[in-house]
N, C-alpha and C positions, 0 to 999 in steps of 0.2 A: 773436960766438960767445956771449957770456953772456947776450944777451937771448934769443936762441934757444932756449938750454938752459932759460931761465925759461919761455917759452911753453909750450916742452914739458912742463914739471912743472904748469904752471897747465892746461893741455889734459889731462894725465893724471888730475890729481885730480878735474876736472870730470865724466871719463867715468867714472872712480872712483864717484862720488858718484850720477852717473845709475843705474849699475848697481846699485848698491847700493837707490836707492830703487825700482828696477822690483823687485828681489828680495823687497823687504820688502813692498810691496803685492801682488805676487800669491803668495800665502804657502802656498795650499792644493794639497793632492795632487788629481788628477783621473785619469781614467781617458782612455786613449791607444789610438788606434786604430792598429794594426801596419802595417797596409794602407798606411798613409802615410809609413812611416820604414825606413831599411834595417833588415835582419835581420842583420847582422853581431854577434855575439856572442862573448864571450871569459869563459868562466865563472871561470877562475883570475883574471883580472884583475878580475873583478866582483865576487867575495869578497874579493880584498886591498884593493880601494878599500872596501869597506864596514867591514872592520876597521876601517881608519883613519876611516871615518865614526863608529864607535863610541867611538874612542880619542883621538881629537882634540878637543881643546878650542875647536878653531879651525873653527866651523860656520858657513856661511852655507845659509840655507834657500833651497831651490830649487821654483821653481812649478812652471809648464807646460812641456812639452818641444813647441817646434817646429820641433826639427830633433834629427838624432842624426847626428854625423859622427864620425867616427872616423879618430885616427893611429895609424896600428899598430905606429909607431915607441916611441910613449910613452903607449899604450893611455889616451891623455887623451879623455874623452867630451864633446863638444860640448853643452852643454847638461844638465850633469850637476849633481846638487844638491849636489856638493863641489866647495870650491876647491881647484883642483888642487895637491897637495902636490909641492914640489920636490926632488927627491933630487939628491947627489952621485955620486960612483962608488963611494964605499963602501956608497950606499945609505940614508944616515942624512939626514935632512930638513934642507933649507939655512936657515940661520939668518935671513937675510935674509927669505925667505919668510916664515918663521914673526913676524918682526917685521914683516912688512907684513899678514900676516892678523890679527895681535893688535891692530895699530892700527884693523884695521876692525872687531874686536869691541869695543874701547871705544868706539866711535862707535855701536854698536847700541845702542837704546833698551832699556829695562828689560823694556817690552812685548814686545820682539823675542826678548830672552833667554829669556823666559817661554816664547814660543812656541816656541824652539829646545829649551829643556828638556823641553819636551810631545814633540816629535819626536823628540828620543833616546829617552823613555820608549816611546812609540809604535814605534820599529824595534827598542829592544830585546824587546819584547814581541813583536814579528811574528819576529824570530830565534829566541827559546824557543818560541813556536807551532810554527814551522818545524822545529827541533830536536826537538819532540814528535811532530811529523807524522813527522820522519824515522825516529822509532824507532818509530811505528807500520806504517810502512812496512816497516820490518826486520821488524818482527813478522809483517806481511802476507807478504812474502817467505818469513818462515821457514816460516809456514804452506802458502806454496803447494809447497814443497820438500816439507813433510810431507804436504801431499796428493798430490804425485807418488807419494812413497814409501808412503803408505797404499793408494793406486789397487790395485784386485785385477782380476787378470786378466778379459779378456772373455769370455762363455761363447757357445759355439757347440754348435746342437742337430742332429742329422743324424738323420733319420727318427723323429722326437718323442724321442729320447734324448740328453742332454748327452753331449757327447764332448769329450776333451782333445785338442789337436792343435798342432804347431810352426807351423801357418798363423795360428793367433792372435797377432795385434799389438795388436788395441783393448784399451782399458781401461774398468772402471770408476773413475772419480773421483769422489770425495766432492763433491758439490754441483753437479757439471756437470750433473746433468740436472734441476735445479730453476734454473738460472742464465738470468735474464732480463736483457736490454740493458737498461742505463740512460739509452739516448738517447730512447726513446718508451714512453710510458705502455701497456702491453702491453694488458691486458687491456681498455681501454676502445676501441682502436683498431683491433683484430685483425678484427673483424667487420665491419668498414667500409672496410678499405683492404687493396688486391690489388697482388701482382707477378703477370703472367702472362708466358710467354716461348716461343717458337719454336724447337726444336731446332737446333742449329747444322747447317749443311749439309756439315760435313766429315765426318770418320770420328770413330768411338765415342770415342775418346779427347779430339778435339776437344768433342765433344758433352757429355762427363764436365767438363770443364774449364768450362764455360758452367754447367754446372748447378751444379757445388760454388760457384763465385763469387756466382750468384743466391740461392742458399741461405744462406750467411754473410750477402749483403747484407739478405735478407729479414729474416731473425733480428735483425740488428742496428739494423735501423730499424722494426721491429714489424710489419710488414705481414704478411700471409696470403699463403704461396706456392702457387700453383696449378699443379701438375702437369699438362703436356699428355699426352692420349693415345695410343695406340700410332699408329704410322705407319710407314711403310718408311723405314728409315735407310739411309745409304750402307754397303755391302758387308756389311749383317746383313739380308738378304733372303732367306735359305733358308727354306723351308716346313717349317714343323713345328707339333706337336701337344702342347701343354703338358698336365699331367695335369687342369688345371679348364677346358681347351679343348673346348667343343664339338664345333669342326672343326678341321682344317690351315689356317693362313693365314701370311702373310709378313710381318707387322708387328711392331715390338717398341716398348715404352715404358718409362717410368721403372720402372713396377711390375716389369719383367724382369730388372732389374739390384738395386735397392736394396730395402729392406725399409719399405714406407711408414709400416706401422704403428710400427715404431721410432723413426722421424722423429716421427711425431704425439705420441710419447709423452712427447717431449721437454716440458717444462712451459714453455719459453723459444719454442719454435717453432710456429707456428700454419701447417697446411697443408691443403690439400683438392686433391682432383683434379677435372680440367675439367669433368668431368659434372655434380659437385655444385654447382661455380661457375655454370655456364651455367643450371642451375634456379633456383637463388636469384638471381641478378643478370641475366641475359641475357635468360632467357626471360619474365620478370616487366617488362622493361622499364627498370629500374634503373641501365643505363648512361648512358653520353653520348647525349644525343637521342632517347633511349628506343629506341633502334636494336634490333630484334631479331635473333637468331641465324638463320642460313639455315633457312628451313622451320621456324622457330622450334622447332628439336631441339635437344636437349641432349646429340645423339649426333654432332654436329658434329665433323670433323677434316680434317686434311690442309691444302692450299691455301686451301679455302675457309673454315676456320676462323682462319687465321692474317690473311687478308685482313679478316676482321670483326674481328677485334681490335685490328688497327692502325687501324678506324675509330671503334671508341668508346672507343679508349683515351684518357686526358687527355693523355698524353705519350707517343710512343715514342723513347726515350731511345737517341741516337746515341754510346755511350760507345767505341765501337770503338777501341782503342788508348790509352784514358786512363786513368786510375785516380780512384777515389772517397776522399774524406776525411771520415771521421766524428767528430765530437766525442765527448766522453765522457757528455754530457750534454746534453740539447735547449738548456738556458739558456745554451750555449757559443756559439749562434748569437743575434744576429752576434759576430761575432770580435773581441770585447775585454776589456781584460785590465788590471786595475789596474796601477798604476805599481810598487807595491812587488814583486807577483808579479812583472813583467817582469825588475824589477834582481836580486831574490833568491832566487826560486824555483827551484832548477834539477830540482826533481822535478813541475813544474807538466803537467798535462795538458790546458791550454786550447790550443785550436789555433793562439793567436795569440803562443803564448809561444817564445821563442828555442829553448828545448829541441827543441820540439815541430816548430817549423819547420825544423831540421837534420835533424830524422828524415824528416820528409815530403821535403826536397830528396835526402837519401840514398834513400828507398824510390821515388820516381818518377823518378829520373834525367830524362830529356830528356822524358818523357812530359808529356802535358797535365793538371793537375789540376782534377776536378771534385768539385763540392758537393753533398751531400744537403740541401738550404738550406730555409728556412722556405719558399720558391714552390714545392718538392714535396711538401714534407710533408702540406698538406692535400688533396691531388690522390687521388682513388678508386682509381684503375685506373693503373699504369705498365706499360707494356707492353716488352717486348725483341724485337722482329725475329730472325731467325736468318742474315739477310744482312746485308752490308755497307750502309752503315755502322754497323751496331748489333751486329755480332759482339762477345760475351764472349770472345774468345780469351785468357785469360788464367788463371793458376792464381789460384786464390783469396785467396792470401797475397800476391800482390803485385797483386790487384785492388782490395781494400777497406784501406786505411788507416785505422787507428783510434788516435785520440791516447793514450788509455790501453793501456800495454803488456799490462797484465793482462787486458785484450779481446782484445788481438792474440792472445796466449796461449790464451786458452779457446778461441779458434775453430779455431786449430790441432787442440788437442785434440777438437774438436766435429765437425769431418771426418774424423780419423782414425776415430772410436767410432760416429759416427752415420751417415756415409755412405759406409761401407763394402758389397761387394758382400754381397749377402742368403745366407743361411746355405747354401741349396741349391747355390750357385755355390761357397762355401766349401768346402763337404763333397765336392764331386767334387774340388776342387783339394788337399783334405787327402788324399785316397784316391790321387792322383796320385804326390803329393809323397813318401807312403811306398813306393809301387810304386817308383819312382825309386830311393828310398834303398837299398831289398831288392836291387833288380838290383846297385848298386855293391858293397853288402856282400856278394854272394855273389862278386863279382870278388875284391876285396879286404879279408877283413876286419880287416886291420889299418887303416884309414882310416876306420871308424866311419860307413861309408854317405856318405862325403862324394861330393857331385857336382858339375858345373861346367853352366854353360849359357851359350846363346847365342842371341840374336835376330837373324836375318839374313832383312831386308825385301827383297824382289825386284820386287814385281808393280806395284803403281801408284804406287810410291814416286817422287815429282817428281824428286828430286834422283839424277841416273844416276851419279854419281862414286861412288856407295856401293854399287852393285851390284857386289859383289866376286868373284871366284873363291874358291874354297877354299882354294886354294894361297896366295894374297894375304894373306887371314884370317890364316893361320898364320904368315906371316911379322912380321905386325903385331902379333900378342900376344906380345909380348916386352916385360919389363921394360927401366928404363934402363940395367941393370946387365947384359942380355943375358941372363940366366935366363928361363926359360919360364913363363908364365901358367897354361896347363894342360899339365901332362905328358903324356905317354905314356901308355895302361895307363887313362886315366881314364875314367870315365862323363861324357858330356856331351850333354846333352839340349836341341834344337835345335829352338826356336819359328820356322817359317818359313812364309810363304805359297808356299814352293817346295818341299815335301818329297820330290819326285819326282826332284830336281837337274836340271829340264830349262828352267829359265828358263821356264815356261810363261806367264806374265804379262808377261814383259819386253818392254818396247816402246821405240823410239826415233824420238821426233816422231809418236807415236801408231799408229807401225808396228810390229807383234810381230816381235820378235828372230830368230823364225824364218823370215821372208823372206830374212834374208841369211844367203845360204850359203856365201860365201868371204870369207876373212880378206886384211885386219884388220876386224872387225866396229866398229860407231860405238861410243862410248861409251856405257854403261847395257846393253850386249849383252856379257855375257863370253864371251870363246873357251872357257871351261871351264865348265862350270854344273854337273857333278856335283860328289857330296861325296866322291869317291873320295880326294881328298886328306887328307882327315881321316882314314879308315878307314887307308891307308898309315901315317900318321903313329903310328897305335896308339890314337888314339880308339876307345872302343865308344858311338857315337853312336846317339841314341835320338830317336824322334820322336811326337807324339800319336797317329799313327794306328798306331802299335805296340800303344799301351795300349788303344786301341778295339778293335784284334783281339783282344786278351788278356781283354776284357771288366771291366778297370778301371774304365773310361769306358763306362758301360751306352750302349745302343742308345737310350733314350728321351730321352737328355740332348739340349736343344737345341742343333743344330750351331752357331747364333749366339752362344753364351756359350764355345766354344771359346778363344777370345781371350783372355776374362777368366779362366778356368782357366788356361791358359799364363801369366799375368802372375803367378799365386799359385805355380807351379811355379818361374818363373825367380827368383822374390823370395827362394826359401830355397836357392838355389845357393851354395856355398863362394865363387864366383867367377863374374861374370856380365859378358858382353862384349855390346855392343847396336848397334844401327844408327842411326849419327849422323845428328841431324835427324828421329828417329822420335818423335812423342809415346806411342806404345806403348811404346818403350824408357824413355822418360821416367817413366811410371807404375811400371814395375818400379823404376826406381829410387828413387821415393818409398816405395815397399812396402819395398824393400828397408833404407831411411832408417829406418822405422818398427822395423824388427828389428834395428836396431844392424849393419848390413852395407852402409850407405852407402858406405864408402869401399872396399870390394872391388866395385865396380862401374867399367865400361870401356866405352869405344867399340873397334870392332875395325878403324875406318879411321885410316890415319893421314893429318894428322898431328894427329890430335885425339882419340887412344887417351886421353890422361891430361886430357881436359877435365873430366870429373867429380870431379878429384880436386883442382881448384883451390879457393882459400880463399874466394872470394866465398860469403857466407853467403845472399844474396838479392839475386836480380836479377828482371828480368821477362820475359825471353825465353819463348816458349809452348813452344819447341820441345825442352825439357829440363826439367828439375826441378833445385830448388835448395835448402840445406842448411835454409832457413827454414820449410821444410813440414814437417819433424820435429825441429825442434831448438828450444831457449828461445835467447834473447838471449843469454846466457850459452854457449851451446854445449852445454848438457845437453838428452839427448833426451827431447822432451816426453812 
């Protein structure tokens, strides 16, 4: 028994000496690649251990990390640069542990002690730097708040005159108009690198989501975004002739909805129209293989243009259902990080730091993460086709992850202030809102013109279960305490594709509901199609055609923008209830969020009536909007 104990002591001493020699030889800090280690991180324990590091005289210097193992119960990290400090139940240091480490200290050479003192100085200096950096960050945060407070209300011009209207949610934030992403040197690269894209093959709000996401992506990575030409868009094919059109047509494009000049005015965004791109790069044979566009024409559009771009693009990215991570600067690729930054910096914006990796995991959920890597950066033309597996059917704030939260905040404001519907649309919306308020005020002057709004989609909606009769919608619009969401006597504006109340576009398995004459009718074909239940309940219902007939919406307004106008009206209602799973309803929700009305937004379908009241700030489902679209990380409105 005694011999065994002696052998155990000898083996322990030999092992201890071997470890000490190893630690002594490998004494320099180095940069670690976090792709090779676990991402488990506990900030509290890290700083607690660092405090012990600075205050303990019993230090052993740690060299390279070859492993990173965590014992969650003791919060001891394998490969740490600290000898573990043993604590008893009261939290005090165990004397035996002190003695054991003290013996190690006495055995340490004077040279090693000198290195340890140097290490302590370096780490103390680093802490002071981070403290100073934290102070700077606080000042920067204060500046952000001051910037928000100093932001001026946006401008709206109707018929060449500046007007004031409640529909204005966009702002002029000091500094935002000149912001350039630090990821790429902008002015050196913009004239040479491009992003082209095809409109999504779905409805307008699917198209809008893709455009917003790619505008953010282009700005962030310093590429010129090329806006596609007009084409026939799904459900937006009514023949029209705008003021500058030579003849009637049924095609629509980016310039019909957004102010291209406003976007081009932003110092950090470089943009051009497809015709100019084809003249500069395609017709001159500057794209891959020197291939020229069809007929060597700059007027190409539609399927022939999309096929050509797929052929000459350096890459056609397949990022459908994925999200892209971007660093805070190009130098953060490849993803390497200093040991001290990994251990002690909880404000790091390096993609490899634990704090950012945790944000990435929350941001992405189960989705695949892709990177704008050094392999993509040199490519001249990146193209995004509009069909699977290339569709960018995601919200901009869920598609692009930025390592720097300040950048993430900027792009929320950028979309709000620069990717808004053009003034000509906003002005019609403003006139319509004023008319609905006037009707409400005339009915009941005591309610200050308050009105309510519903979006009821019946036509091509794929989800048959949400095609409800008016009586069922009434039953669903109650708060949990049983009180009414919309009381009798209210003016209720209804945005719908079925204003006649006959379910004209309703189908079941592509068979028109009008073919089903007997009851019970299949799901998606309501037995009751009229809006009579609303009238009997006491609502004063209003439709867009009421205001077209009254001349509020002029005859020369393009009928293809009626939907955009109605989103503006619904965004200003006291309470809004929309169609579950509708991106049209989703965008209304975001506009209401910009106005501070996001929490007064519901679905009229049970059991999802209160889904938009959930506390999740940011998720990635495209069928609805999330609070991350209009709030900062601390919950303030952007």
